[in-house]
N, CA, C, O and the ligand as a Tripos MOL2 file, in Angstrom:
@<TRIPOS>MOLECULE
protein
  297   295    75     0     0
PROTEIN
NO_CHARGES

@<TRIPOS>ATOM
      1 N        -198.2340   19.3520    2.2800 N.3       1 MET1
      2 CA       -197.9210   17.9800    1.8310 C.3       1 MET1
      3 C        -197.2170   18.0290    0.4870 C.2       1 MET1
      4 O        -197.5670   18.8320   -0.3780 O.2       1 MET1
      5 N        -196.2440   17.1840    0.3180 N.am      2 PRO2
      6 CA       -195.5490   17.1350   -0.9720 C.3       2 PRO2
      7 C        -196.4070   16.4820   -2.0490 C.2       2 PRO2
      8 O        -197.2850   15.6620   -1.7770 O.2       2 PRO2
      9 N        -196.1180   16.8760   -3.2660 N.am      3 LEU3
     10 CA       -196.8390   16.3430   -4.4190 C.3       3 LEU3
     11 C        -195.9600   15.2880   -5.0850 C.2       3 LEU3
     12 O        -194.8340   15.5680   -5.4970 O.2       3 LEU3
     13 N        -196.4970   14.0670   -5.1830 N.am      4 TYR4
     14 CA       -195.7340   12.9880   -5.8000 C.3       4 TYR4
     15 C        -196.2870   12.6810   -7.1810 C.2       4 TYR4
     16 O        -197.4910   12.7740   -7.4220 O.2       4 TYR4
     17 N        -195.3880   12.3150   -8.0800 N.am      5 GLU5
     18 CA       -195.7950   11.9660   -9.4360 C.3       5 GLU5
     19 C        -195.6730   10.4570   -9.6110 C.2       5 GLU5
     20 O        -194.6610    9.8510   -9.2580 O.2       5 GLU5
     21 N        -196.7250    9.8690  -10.1620 N.am      6 TYR6
     22 CA       -196.7490    8.4290  -10.3770 C.3       6 TYR6
     23 C        -197.0020    8.1140  -11.8400 C.2       6 TYR6
     24 O        -197.6000    8.9040  -12.5700 O.2       6 TYR6
     25 N        -196.5350    6.9470  -12.2510 N.am      7 THR7
     26 CA       -196.8710    6.4150  -13.5520 C.3       7 THR7
     27 C        -197.5730    5.0800  -13.3470 C.2       7 THR7
     28 O        -197.0790    4.2290  -12.6060 O.2       7 THR7
     29 N        -198.7290    4.8840  -14.0010 N.am      8 CYS8
     30 CA       -199.4640    3.6320  -13.8920 C.3       8 CYS8
     31 C        -198.8330    2.5870  -14.7970 C.2       8 CYS8
     32 O        -198.5820    2.8430  -15.9750 O.2       8 CYS8
     33 N        -198.5780    1.4020  -14.2400 N.am      9 ARG9
     34 CA       -198.0020    0.3260  -15.0560 C.3       9 ARG9
     35 C        -199.0580   -0.2940  -15.9490 C.2       9 ARG9
     36 O        -198.7340   -0.9310  -16.9510 O.2       9 ARG9
     37 N        -200.3180   -0.1120  -15.5900 N.am     10 GLY10
     38 CA       -201.3900   -0.7340  -16.3640 C.3      10 GLY10
     39 C        -201.7140    0.0240  -17.6290 C.2      10 GLY10
     40 O        -201.7760   -0.5680  -18.7070 O.2      10 GLY10
     41 N        -201.9250    1.3510  -17.5170 N.am     11 CYS11
     42 CA       -202.3570    2.1230  -18.6730 C.3      11 CYS11
     43 C        -201.3370    3.1810  -19.0860 C.2      11 CYS11
     44 O        -201.5160    3.8550  -20.1000 O.2      11 CYS11
     45 N        -200.2710    3.3270  -18.3060 N.am     12 GLY12
     46 CA       -199.2260    4.2690  -18.6780 C.3      12 GLY12
     47 C        -199.5240    5.7170  -18.3380 C.2      12 GLY12
     48 O        -198.7460    6.6100  -18.6730 O.2      12 GLY12
     49 N        -200.6280    5.9480  -17.6840 N.am     13 ARG13
     50 CA       -201.0060    7.3160  -17.3470 C.3      13 ARG13
     51 C        -200.0790    7.8840  -16.2700 C.2      13 ARG13
     52 O        -199.6870    7.1860  -15.3350 O.2      13 ARG13
     53 N        -199.7430    9.1560  -16.4220 N.am     14 ARG14
     54 CA       -198.9610    9.8410  -15.3980 C.3      14 ARG14
     55 C        -199.8930   10.7680  -14.6250 C.2      14 ARG14
     56 O        -200.7000   11.4850  -15.2170 O.2      14 ARG14
     57 N        -199.7780   10.7480  -13.3210 N.am     15 PHE15
     58 CA       -200.6420   11.5880  -12.5040 C.3      15 PHE15
     59 C        -199.9150   11.9760  -11.2250 C.2      15 PHE15
     60 O        -198.8940   11.3910  -10.8640 O.2      15 PHE15
     61 N        -200.4690   12.9810  -10.5500 N.am     16 GLU16
     62 CA       -199.8330   13.4910   -9.3450 C.3      16 GLU16
     63 C        -200.7670   13.3170   -8.1560 C.2      16 GLU16
     64 O        -201.9840   13.4580   -8.2700 O.2      16 GLU16
     65 N        -200.1680   13.0100   -7.0170 N.am     17 VAL17
     66 CA       -200.9460   12.7560   -5.8080 C.3      17 VAL17
     67 C        -200.3120   13.5020   -4.6410 C.2      17 VAL17
     68 O        -199.0960   13.4710   -4.4500 O.2      17 VAL17
     69 N        -201.1490   14.1650   -3.8750 N.am     18 LEU18
     70 CA       -200.6680   14.7740   -2.6350 C.3      18 LEU18
     71 C        -200.6680   13.7130   -1.5450 C.2      18 LEU18
     72 O        -201.7010   13.1100   -1.2550 O.2      18 LEU18
     73 N        -199.5080   13.4870   -0.9450 N.am     19 GLN19
     74 CA       -199.4090   12.4670    0.0960 C.3      19 GLN19
     75 C        -198.6320   12.9930    1.2880 C.2      19 GLN19
     76 O        -197.8350   13.9250    1.1840 O.2      19 GLN19
     77 N        -198.8890   12.3680    2.4110 N.am     20 ARG20
     78 CA       -198.0620   12.6680    3.5690 C.3      20 ARG20
     79 C        -196.6380   12.1790    3.2930 C.2      20 ARG20
     80 O        -196.4150   11.2700    2.4940 O.2      20 ARG20
     81 N        -195.6890   12.8090    3.9780 N.am     21 VAL21
     82 CA       -194.3170   12.3150    3.8990 C.3      21 VAL21
     83 C        -194.2880   10.9200    4.5200 C.2      21 VAL21
     84 O        -194.7880   10.7120    5.6250 O.2      21 VAL21
     85 N        -193.7000    9.9730    3.7990 N.am     22 GLY22
     86 CA       -193.6280    8.6110    4.3120 C.3      22 GLY22
     87 C        -194.7110    7.7020    3.7690 C.2      22 GLY22
     88 O        -194.6290    6.4840    3.9270 O.2      22 GLY22
     89 N        -195.7410    8.2760    3.1220 N.am     23 ALA23
     90 CA       -196.7790    7.4480    2.5200 C.3      23 ALA23
     91 C        -196.1800    6.6990    1.3300 C.2      23 ALA23
     92 O        -195.2380    7.1760    0.6980 O.2      23 ALA23
     93 N        -196.7320    5.5270    1.0330 N.am     24 ASP24
     94 CA       -196.1660    4.7800   -0.0780 C.3      24 ASP24
     95 C        -197.1950    4.4970   -1.1690 C.2      24 ASP24
     96 O        -198.3680    4.8520   -1.0500 O.2      24 ASP24
     97 N        -196.7280    3.8520   -2.2260 N.am     25 ALA25
     98 CA       -197.5400    3.6720   -3.4260 C.3      25 ALA25
     99 C        -198.7200    2.7290   -3.2180 C.2      25 ALA25
    100 O        -199.6250    2.6900   -4.0510 O.2      25 ALA25
    101 N        -198.7300    1.9730   -2.1280 N.am     26 ARG26
    102 CA       -199.8380    1.0450   -1.9020 C.3      26 ARG26
    103 C        -201.1610    1.7780   -1.6930 C.2      26 ARG26
    104 O        -202.2360    1.2120   -1.8930 O.2      26 ARG26
    105 N        -201.0670    3.0360   -1.2910 N.am     27 ASP27
    106 CA       -202.2740    3.8160   -1.0480 C.3      27 ASP27
    107 C        -202.7730    4.5310   -2.2990 C.2      27 ASP27
    108 O        -203.8220    5.1740   -2.2830 O.2      27 ASP27
    109 N        -202.0100    4.4110   -3.3800 N.am     28 VAL28
    110 CA       -202.3300    5.1680   -4.5860 C.3      28 VAL28
    111 C        -203.0860    4.3100   -5.5970 C.2      28 VAL28
    112 O        -202.7210    3.1630   -5.8540 O.2      28 VAL28
    113 N        -204.1360    4.8800   -6.1600 N.am     29 VAL29
    114 CA       -204.9110    4.2100   -7.2010 C.3      29 VAL29
    115 C        -204.8790    5.0780   -8.4510 C.2      29 VAL29
    116 O        -205.0580    6.2940   -8.3740 O.2      29 VAL29
    117 N        -204.6510    4.4540   -9.5940 N.am     30 CYS30
    118 CA       -204.6140    5.1870  -10.8510 C.3      30 CYS30
    119 C        -205.9970    5.7760  -11.1620 C.2      30 CYS30
    120 O        -206.9970    5.0580  -11.1370 O.2      30 CYS30
    121 N        -206.0510    7.0810  -11.4530 N.am     31 PRO31
    122 CA       -207.3400    7.7050  -11.7770 C.3      31 PRO31
    123 C        -207.8280    7.3190  -13.1700 C.2      31 PRO31
    124 O        -208.9800    7.5800  -13.5140 O.2      31 PRO31
    125 N        -206.9710    6.7070  -13.9650 N.am     32 GLY32
    126 CA       -207.3670    6.3500  -15.3170 C.3      32 GLY32
    127 C        -208.0240    4.9840  -15.3940 C.2      32 GLY32
    128 O        -209.0760    4.8300  -16.0140 O.2      32 GLY32
    129 N        -207.3970    3.9760  -14.7540 N.am     33 CYS33
    130 CA       -207.9050    2.6130  -14.8620 C.3      33 CYS33
    131 C        -208.2400    2.0040  -13.5040 C.2      33 CYS33
    132 O        -208.7700    0.8940  -13.4470 O.2      33 CYS33
    133 N        -207.9430    2.7060  -12.4090 N.am     34 GLY34
    134 CA       -208.2520    2.1930  -11.0810 C.3      34 GLY34
    135 C        -207.2570    1.1690  -10.5840 C.2      34 GLY34
    136 O        -207.4760    0.5340   -9.5520 O.2      34 GLY34
    137 N        -206.1580    1.0020  -11.3140 N.am     35 GLY35
    138 CA       -205.1830   -0.0140  -10.9430 C.3      35 GLY35
    139 C        -204.2780    0.4310   -9.8040 C.2      35 GLY35
    140 O        -204.0810    1.6230   -9.5680 O.2      35 GLY35
    141 N        -203.7370   -0.5530   -9.1080 N.am     36 HIS36
    142 CA       -202.8240   -0.2670   -7.9980 C.3      36 HIS36
    143 C        -201.3660   -0.4140   -8.4090 C.2      36 HIS36
    144 O        -200.4670   -0.1160   -7.6220 O.2      36 HIS36
    145 N        -201.1260   -0.8640   -9.6160 N.am     37 GLU37
    146 CA       -199.7410   -1.0580  -10.0680 C.3      37 GLU37
    147 C        -199.1780    0.2650  -10.5580 C.2      37 GLU37
    148 O        -199.1360    0.5340  -11.7580 O.2      37 GLU37
    149 N        -198.7440    1.0890   -9.6040 N.am     38 VAL38
    150 CA       -198.2180    2.3990   -9.9610 C.3      38 VAL38
    151 C        -196.7800    2.5250   -9.4800 C.2      38 VAL38
    152 O        -196.3910    1.9160   -8.4840 O.2      38 VAL38
    153 N        -196.0010    3.3170  -10.1930 N.am     39 ALA39
    154 CA       -194.6030    3.5210   -9.8430 C.3      39 ALA39
    155 C        -194.3640    4.9890   -9.5200 C.2      39 ALA39
    156 O        -194.7110    5.8710  -10.3060 O.2      39 ALA39
    157 N        -193.7850    5.2370   -8.3900 N.am     40 LYS40
    158 CA       -193.4890    6.6210   -8.0170 C.3      40 LYS40
    159 C        -192.3230    7.1470   -8.8440 C.2      40 LYS40
    160 O        -191.3040    6.4770   -9.0170 O.2      40 LYS40
    161 N        -192.5000    8.3560   -9.3460 N.am     41 GLN41
    162 CA       -191.4490    8.9880  -10.1370 C.3      41 GLN41
    163 C        -190.6530    9.9330   -9.2450 C.2      41 GLN41
    164 O        -191.1410   10.4120   -8.2210 O.2      41 GLN41
    165 N        -189.4360   10.1820   -9.6540 N.am     42 HIS42
    166 CA       -188.6380   11.1610   -8.9210 C.3      42 HIS42
    167 C        -189.2240   12.5430   -9.1370 C.2      42 HIS42
    168 O        -189.4830   12.9500  -10.2700 O.2      42 HIS42
    169 N        -189.4280   13.2470   -8.0660 N.am     43 SER43
    170 CA       -190.0170   14.5760   -8.1540 C.3      43 SER43
    171 C        -188.9630   15.6350   -7.8860 C.2      43 SER43
    172 O        -188.3300   15.6400   -6.8310 O.2      43 SER43
    173 N        -188.7800   16.5310   -8.8450 N.am     44 THR44
    174 CA       -187.8100   17.6050   -8.6360 C.3      44 THR44
    175 C        -188.2860   18.5360   -7.5310 C.2      44 THR44
    176 O        -187.4820   19.1270   -6.8110 O.2      44 THR44
    177 N        -189.6120   18.6590   -7.4060 N.am     45 PHE45
    178 CA       -190.1600   19.5140   -6.3570 C.3      45 PHE45
    179 C        -189.8120   18.9640   -4.9840 C.2      45 PHE45
    180 O        -189.3600   19.7030   -4.1090 O.2      45 PHE45
    181 N        -190.0250   17.6560   -4.7950 N.am     46 ALA46
    182 CA       -189.7490   17.0380   -3.5090 C.3      46 ALA46
    183 C        -188.2630   17.1250   -3.1800 C.2      46 ALA46
    184 O        -187.8890   17.3360   -2.0260 O.2      46 ALA46
    185 N        -187.4170   16.9640   -4.1930 N.am     47 SER47
    186 CA       -185.9860   17.0350   -3.9690 C.3      47 SER47
    187 C        -185.5780   18.4360   -3.5370 C.2      47 SER47
    188 O        -184.7180   18.6080   -2.6730 O.2      47 SER47
    189 N        -186.2020   19.4270   -4.1450 N.am     48 ALA48
    190 CA       -185.8700   20.8050   -3.8120 C.3      48 ALA48
    191 C        -186.2660   21.1140   -2.3760 C.2      48 ALA48
    192 O        -185.5360   21.8000   -1.6610 O.2      48 ALA48
    193 N        -187.4030   20.6160   -1.9570 N.am     49 VAL49
    194 CA       -187.8650   20.8390   -0.5940 C.3      49 VAL49
    195 C        -186.9210   20.1790    0.3960 C.2      49 VAL49
    196 O        -186.5780   20.7680    1.4210 O.2      49 VAL49
    197 N        -186.4960   18.9440    0.0880 N.am     50 ALA50
    198 CA       -185.6010   18.2230    0.9750 C.3      50 ALA50
    199 C        -184.2630   18.9430    1.0850 C.2      50 ALA50
    200 O        -183.6850   19.0390    2.1680 O.2      50 ALA50
    201 N        -183.7770   19.4490   -0.0450 N.am     51 GLY51
    202 CA       -182.4920   20.1270   -0.0400 C.3      51 GLY51
    203 C        -182.5300   21.4380    0.7260 C.2      51 GLY51
    204 O        -181.5510   21.8260    1.3630 O.2      51 GLY51
    205 N        -183.6680   22.1160    0.6590 N.am     52 SER52
    206 CA       -183.7550   23.4340    1.2830 C.3      52 SER52
    207 C        -183.9800   23.3530    2.7890 C.2      52 SER52
    208 O        -183.8980   24.3600    3.4920 O.2      52 SER52
    209 N        -184.2670   22.1390    3.2800 N.am     53 SER53
    210 CA       -184.5660   22.0090    4.7020 C.3      53 SER53
    211 C        -183.3020   21.9010    5.5500 C.2      53 SER53
    212 O        -183.3600   22.0350    6.7720 O.2      53 SER53
    213 N        -182.1640   21.6610    4.9080 N.am     54 GLY54
    214 CA       -180.9150   21.5270    5.6510 C.3      54 GLY54
    215 C        -180.2900   22.8820    5.9320 C.2      54 GLY54
    216 O        -180.8500   23.9230    5.5860 O.2      54 GLY54
    217 N        -179.1290   22.8580    6.5600 N.am     55 SER55
    218 CA       -178.4670   24.0990    6.9200 C.3      55 SER55
    219 C        -177.7200   24.6910    5.7300 C.2      55 SER55
    220 O        -177.5410   25.9070    5.6590 O.2      55 SER55
    221 N        -177.2830   23.8470    4.7930 N.am     56 GLY56
    222 CA       -176.5280   24.3160    3.6360 C.3      56 GLY56
    223 C        -177.3710   24.2810    2.3880 C.2      56 GLY56
    224 O        -178.5130   23.8240    2.4110 O.2      56 GLY56
    225 N        -176.8020   24.7720    1.2790 N.am     57 PRO57
    226 CA       -177.5210   24.7740    0.0080 C.3      57 PRO57
    227 C        -177.8220   23.3700   -0.4930 C.2      57 PRO57
    228 O        -178.8050   23.1760   -1.2080 O.2      57 PRO57
    229 N        -177.0110   22.3940   -0.1420 N.am     58 MET58
    230 CA       -177.2380   21.0070   -0.5250 C.3      58 MET58
    231 C        -177.1290   20.1400    0.7320 C.2      58 MET58
    232 O        -176.4960   20.5430    1.7080 O.2      58 MET58
    233 N        -177.7600   18.9170    0.7130 N.am     59 PRO59
    234 CA       -177.7000   18.0400    1.8940 C.3      59 PRO59
    235 C        -176.2850   17.7290    2.3440 C.2      59 PRO59
    236 O        -176.0410   17.5570    3.5380 O.2      59 PRO59
    237 N        -175.3530   17.6560    1.4120 N.am     60 CYS60
    238 CA       -173.9840   17.3060    1.7680 C.3      60 CYS60
    239 C        -173.1840   18.5210    2.2150 C.2      60 CYS60
    240 O        -172.0500   18.3810    2.6730 O.2      60 CYS60
    241 N        -173.7660   19.7200    2.0850 N.am     61 GLY61
    242 CA       -173.0610   20.9170    2.4790 C.3      61 GLY61
    243 C        -172.2860   21.5700    1.3540 C.2      61 GLY61
    244 O        -171.7550   22.6690    1.5180 O.2      61 GLY61
    245 N        -172.2150   20.8970    0.1990 N.am     62 ALA62
    246 CA       -171.5080   21.4690   -0.9390 C.3      62 ALA62
    247 C        -172.3820   22.5330   -1.6030 C.2      62 ALA62
    248 O        -173.6060   22.4960   -1.4760 O.2      62 ALA62
    249 N        -171.7710   23.4670   -2.2990 N.am     63 PRO63
    250 CA       -172.5350   24.5540   -2.9140 C.3      63 PRO63
    251 C        -173.3490   24.1250   -4.1250 C.2      63 PRO63
    252 O        -174.2220   24.8720   -4.5650 O.2      63 PRO63
    253 N        -173.0890   22.9420   -4.6780 N.am     64 SER64
    254 CA       -173.8450   22.5090   -5.8450 C.3      64 SER64
    255 C        -173.9550   20.9900   -5.8910 C.2      64 SER64
    256 O        -173.2080   20.2860   -5.2110 O.2      64 SER64
    257 N        -174.8970   20.4830   -6.7040 N.am     65 ALA65
    258 CA       -175.1080   19.0520   -6.7860 C.3      65 ALA65
    259 C        -173.8780   18.3430   -7.3570 C.2      65 ALA65
    260 O        -173.5730   17.2160   -6.9670 O.2      65 ALA65
    261 N        -173.1750   19.0010   -8.2770 N.am     66 SER66
    262 CA       -172.0150   18.3570   -8.8930 C.3      66 SER66
    263 C        -170.9030   18.1460   -7.8590 C.2      66 SER66
    264 O        -170.1450   17.1800   -7.9430 O.2      66 SER66
    265 N        -170.8150   19.0410   -6.9000 N.am     67 SER67
    266 CA       -169.8090   18.8780   -5.8580 C.3      67 SER67
    267 C        -170.1690   17.7320   -4.9350 C.2      67 SER67
    268 O        -169.2860   17.0810   -4.3770 O.2      67 SER67
    269 N        -171.4700   17.4770   -4.7670 N.am     68 CYS68
    270 CA       -171.9140   16.4130   -3.8900 C.3      68 CYS68
    271 C        -171.4490   15.0580   -4.3800 C.2      68 CYS68
    272 O        -171.1900   14.1630   -3.5750 O.2      68 CYS68
    273 N        -171.3370   14.8910   -5.7060 N.am     69 SER69
    274 CA       -171.0130   13.5790   -6.2640 C.3      69 SER69
    275 C        -169.5730   13.1840   -6.0210 C.2      69 SER69
    276 O        -169.2090   12.0360   -6.2730 O.2      69 SER69
    277 N        -168.7420   14.0920   -5.5420 N.am     70 SER70
    278 CA       -167.3370   13.7840   -5.3380 C.3      70 SER70
    279 C        -167.0500   13.3790   -3.8960 C.2      70 SER70
    280 O        -166.0350   13.7770   -3.3240 O.2      70 SER70
    281 N        -167.9300   12.6000   -3.3220 N.am     71 GLY71
    282 CA       -167.6800   12.0920   -1.9940 C.3      71 GLY71
    283 C        -168.1190   13.0310   -0.8900 C.2      71 GLY71
    284 O        -167.5620   12.9890    0.2060 O.2      71 GLY71
    285 N        -169.0890   13.8650   -1.1460 N.am     72 GLY72
    286 CA       -169.5540   14.7950   -0.1410 C.3      72 GLY72
    287 C        -170.2810   14.1290    0.9990 C.2      72 GLY72
    288 O        -170.2420   14.6010    2.1360 O.2      72 GLY72
    289 N        -170.9590   13.0100    0.6890 N.am     73 PHE73
    290 CA       -171.6770   12.3000    1.7450 C.3      73 PHE73
    291 C        -170.7000   11.4780    2.5690 C.2      73 PHE73
    292 O        -169.9080   10.7230    2.0060 O.2      73 PHE73
    293 N        -170.7380   11.6050    3.8730 N.am     74 SER74
    294 CA       -169.8150   10.8620    4.6990 C.3      74 SER74
    295 C        -170.5690   10.0180    5.7060 C.2      74 SER74
    296 O        -169.9530    9.3100    6.5030 O.2      74 SER74
    297 ZN       -203.9260    3.1560  -15.0210 Zn       75 ZN75
@<TRIPOS>BOND
     1     1     2 1
     2     2     3 1
     3     3     4 2
     4     3     5 am
     5     5     6 1
     6     6     7 1
     7     7     8 2
     8     7     9 am
     9     9    10 1
    10    10    11 1
    11    11    12 2
    12    11    13 am
    13    13    14 1
    14    14    15 1
    15    15    16 2
    16    15    17 am
    17    17    18 1
    18    18    19 1
    19    19    20 2
    20    19    21 am
    21    21    22 1
    22    22    23 1
    23    23    24 2
    24    23    25 am
    25    25    26 1
    26    26    27 1
    27    27    28 2
    28    27    29 am
    29    29    30 1
    30    30    31 1
    31    31    32 2
    32    31    33 am
    33    33    34 1
    34    34    35 1
    35    35    36 2
    36    35    37 am
    37    37    38 1
    38    38    39 1
    39    39    40 2
    40    39    41 am
    41    41    42 1
    42    42    43 1
    43    43    44 2
    44    43    45 am
    45    45    46 1
    46    46    47 1
    47    47    48 2
    48    47    49 am
    49    49    50 1
    50    50    51 1
    51    51    52 2
    52    51    53 am
    53    53    54 1
    54    54    55 1
    55    55    56 2
    56    55    57 am
    57    57    58 1
    58    58    59 1
    59    59    60 2
    60    59    61 am
    61    61    62 1
    62    62    63 1
    63    63    64 2
    64    63    65 am
    65    65    66 1
    66    66    67 1
    67    67    68 2
    68    67    69 am
    69    69    70 1
    70    70    71 1
    71    71    72 2
    72    71    73 am
    73    73    74 1
    74    74    75 1
    75    75    76 2
    76    75    77 am
    77    77    78 1
    78    78    79 1
    79    79    80 2
    80    79    81 am
    81    81    82 1
    82    82    83 1
    83    83    84 2
    84    83    85 am
    85    85    86 1
    86    86    87 1
    87    87    88 2
    88    87    89 am
    89    89    90 1
    90    90    91 1
    91    91    92 2
    92    91    93 am
    93    93    94 1
    94    94    95 1
    95    95    96 2
    96    95    97 am
    97    97    98 1
    98    98    99 1
    99    99   100 2
   100    99   101 am
   101   101   102 1
   102   102   103 1
   103   103   104 2
   104   103   105 am
   105   105   106 1
   106   106   107 1
   107   107   108 2
   108   107   109 am
   109   109   110 1
   110   110   111 1
   111   111   112 2
   112   111   113 am
   113   113   114 1
   114   114   115 1
   115   115   116 2
   116   115   117 am
   117   117   118 1
   118   118   119 1
   119   119   120 2
   120   119   121 am
   121   121   122 1
   122   122   123 1
   123   123   124 2
   124   123   125 am
   125   125   126 1
   126   126   127 1
   127   127   128 2
   128   127   129 am
   129   129   130 1
   130   130   131 1
   131   131   132 2
   132   131   133 am
   133   133   134 1
   134   134   135 1
   135   135   136 2
   136   135   137 am
   137   137   138 1
   138   138   139 1
   139   139   140 2
   140   139   141 am
   141   141   142 1
   142   142   143 1
   143   143   144 2
   144   143   145 am
   145   145   146 1
   146   146   147 1
   147   147   148 2
   148   147   149 am
   149   149   150 1
   150   150   151 1
   151   151   152 2
   152   151   153 am
   153   153   154 1
   154   154   155 1
   155   155   156 2
   156   155   157 am
   157   157   158 1
   158   158   159 1
   159   159   160 2
   160   159   161 am
   161   161   162 1
   162   162   163 1
   163   163   164 2
   164   163   165 am
   165   165   166 1
   166   166   167 1
   167   167   168 2
   168   167   169 am
   169   169   170 1
   170   170   171 1
   171   171   172 2
   172   171   173 am
   173   173   174 1
   174   174   175 1
   175   175   176 2
   176   175   177 am
   177   177   178 1
   178   178   179 1
   179   179   180 2
   180   179   181 am
   181   181   182 1
   182   182   183 1
   183   183   184 2
   184   183   185 am
   185   185   186 1
   186   186   187 1
   187   187   188 2
   188   187   189 am
   189   189   190 1
   190   190   191 1
   191   191   192 2
   192   191   193 am
   193   193   194 1
   194   194   195 1
   195   195   196 2
   196   195   197 am
   197   197   198 1
   198   198   199 1
   199   199   200 2
   200   199   201 am
   201   201   202 1
   202   202   203 1
   203   203   204 2
   204   203   205 am
   205   205   206 1
   206   206   207 1
   207   207   208 2
   208   207   209 am
   209   209   210 1
   210   210   211 1
   211   211   212 2
   212   211   213 am
   213   213   214 1
   214   214   215 1
   215   215   216 2
   216   215   217 am
   217   217   218 1
   218   218   219 1
   219   219   220 2
   220   219   221 am
   221   221   222 1
   222   222   223 1
   223   223   224 2
   224   223   225 am
   225   225   226 1
   226   226   227 1
   227   227   228 2
   228   227   229 am
   229   229   230 1
   230   230   231 1
   231   231   232 2
   232   231   233 am
   233   233   234 1
   234   234   235 1
   235   235   236 2
   236   235   237 am
   237   237   238 1
   238   238   239 1
   239   239   240 2
   240   239   241 am
   241   241   242 1
   242   242   243 1
   243   243   244 2
   244   243   245 am
   245   245   246 1
   246   246   247 1
   247   247   248 2
   248   247   249 am
   249   249   250 1
   250   250   251 1
   251   251   252 2
   252   251   253 am
   253   253   254 1
   254   254   255 1
   255   255   256 2
   256   255   257 am
   257   257   258 1
   258   258   259 1
   259   259   260 2
   260   259   261 am
   261   261   262 1
   262   262   263 1
   263   263   264 2
   264   263   265 am
   265   265   266 1
   266   266   267 1
   267   267   268 2
   268   267   269 am
   269   269   270 1
   270   270   271 1
   271   271   272 2
   272   271   273 am
   273   273   274 1
   274   274   275 1
   275   275   276 2
   276   275   277 am
   277   277   278 1
   278   278   279 1
   279   279   280 2
   280   279   281 am
   281   281   282 1
   282   282   283 1
   283   283   284 2
   284   283   285 am
   285   285   286 1
   286   286   287 1
   287   287   288 2
   288   287   289 am
   289   289   290 1
   290   290   291 1
   291   291   292 2
   292   291   293 am
   293   293   294 1
   294   294   295 1
   295   295   296 2
@<TRIPOS>SUBSTRUCTURE
     1 MET1         2 RESIDUE 1 A MET
     2 PRO2         6 RESIDUE 1 A PRO
     3 LEU3        10 RESIDUE 1 A LEU
     4 TYR4        14 RESIDUE 1 A TYR
     5 GLU5        18 RESIDUE 1 A GLU
     6 TYR6        22 RESIDUE 1 A TYR
     7 THR7        26 RESIDUE 1 A THR
     8 CYS8        30 RESIDUE 1 A CYS
     9 ARG9        34 RESIDUE 1 A ARG
    10 GLY10       38 RESIDUE 1 A GLY
    11 CYS11       42 RESIDUE 1 A CYS
    12 GLY12       46 RESIDUE 1 A GLY
    13 ARG13       50 RESIDUE 1 A ARG
    14 ARG14       54 RESIDUE 1 A ARG
    15 PHE15       58 RESIDUE 1 A PHE
    16 GLU16       62 RESIDUE 1 A GLU
    17 VAL17       66 RESIDUE 1 A VAL
    18 LEU18       70 RESIDUE 1 A LEU
    19 GLN19       74 RESIDUE 1 A GLN
    20 ARG20       78 RESIDUE 1 A ARG
    21 VAL21       82 RESIDUE 1 A VAL
    22 GLY22       86 RESIDUE 1 A GLY
    23 ALA23       90 RESIDUE 1 A ALA
    24 ASP24       94 RESIDUE 1 A ASP
    25 ALA25       98 RESIDUE 1 A ALA
    26 ARG26      102 RESIDUE 1 A ARG
    27 ASP27      106 RESIDUE 1 A ASP
    28 VAL28      110 RESIDUE 1 A VAL
    29 VAL29      114 RESIDUE 1 A VAL
    30 CYS30      118 RESIDUE 1 A CYS
    31 PRO31      122 RESIDUE 1 A PRO
    32 GLY32      126 RESIDUE 1 A GLY
    33 CYS33      130 RESIDUE 1 A CYS
    34 GLY34      134 RESIDUE 1 A GLY
    35 GLY35      138 RESIDUE 1 A GLY
    36 HIS36      142 RESIDUE 1 A HIS
    37 GLU37      146 RESIDUE 1 A GLU
    38 VAL38      150 RESIDUE 1 A VAL
    39 ALA39      154 RESIDUE 1 A ALA
    40 LYS40      158 RESIDUE 1 A LYS
    41 GLN41      162 RESIDUE 1 A GLN
    42 HIS42      166 RESIDUE 1 A HIS
    43 SER43      170 RESIDUE 1 A SER
    44 THR44      174 RESIDUE 1 A THR
    45 PHE45      178 RESIDUE 1 A PHE
    46 ALA46      182 RESIDUE 1 A ALA
    47 SER47      186 RESIDUE 1 A SER
    48 ALA48      190 RESIDUE 1 A ALA
    49 VAL49      194 RESIDUE 1 A VAL
    50 ALA50      198 RESIDUE 1 A ALA
    51 GLY51      202 RESIDUE 1 A GLY
    52 SER52      206 RESIDUE 1 A SER
    53 SER53      210 RESIDUE 1 A SER
    54 GLY54      214 RESIDUE 1 A GLY
    55 SER55      218 RESIDUE 1 A SER
    56 GLY56      222 RESIDUE 1 A GLY
    57 PRO57      226 RESIDUE 1 A PRO
    58 MET58      230 RESIDUE 1 A MET
    59 PRO59      234 RESIDUE 1 A PRO
    60 CYS60      238 RESIDUE 1 A CYS
    61 GLY61      242 RESIDUE 1 A GLY
    62 ALA62      246 RESIDUE 1 A ALA
    63 PRO63      250 RESIDUE 1 A PRO
    64 SER64      254 RESIDUE 1 A SER
    65 ALA65      258 RESIDUE 1 A ALA
    66 SER66      262 RESIDUE 1 A SER
    67 SER67      266 RESIDUE 1 A SER
    68 CYS68      270 RESIDUE 1 A CYS
    69 SER69      274 RESIDUE 1 A SER
    70 SER70      278 RESIDUE 1 A SER
    71 GLY71      282 RESIDUE 1 A GLY
    72 GLY72      286 RESIDUE 1 A GLY
    73 PHE73      290 RESIDUE 1 A PHE
    74 SER74      294 RESIDUE 1 A SER
    75 ZN75       297 GROUP 0 **** ****
């Protein structure tokens, strides 16, 4: 399972949660204050896993992320 990073809007605490792919923030409770107002952060780990699952080095097939930004997605 991927590890997601969240930030609590109530107390500002940052924490990580193991979730199934496709799970959303409604299932997450802040371990600091018990609040449900949490925001999912971008995870470099999750991005790396997603990128490595394709046939090429990047989802768009380009050799690097900078090449992807030049219209690689079609
Ligand atoms: Zn909190």
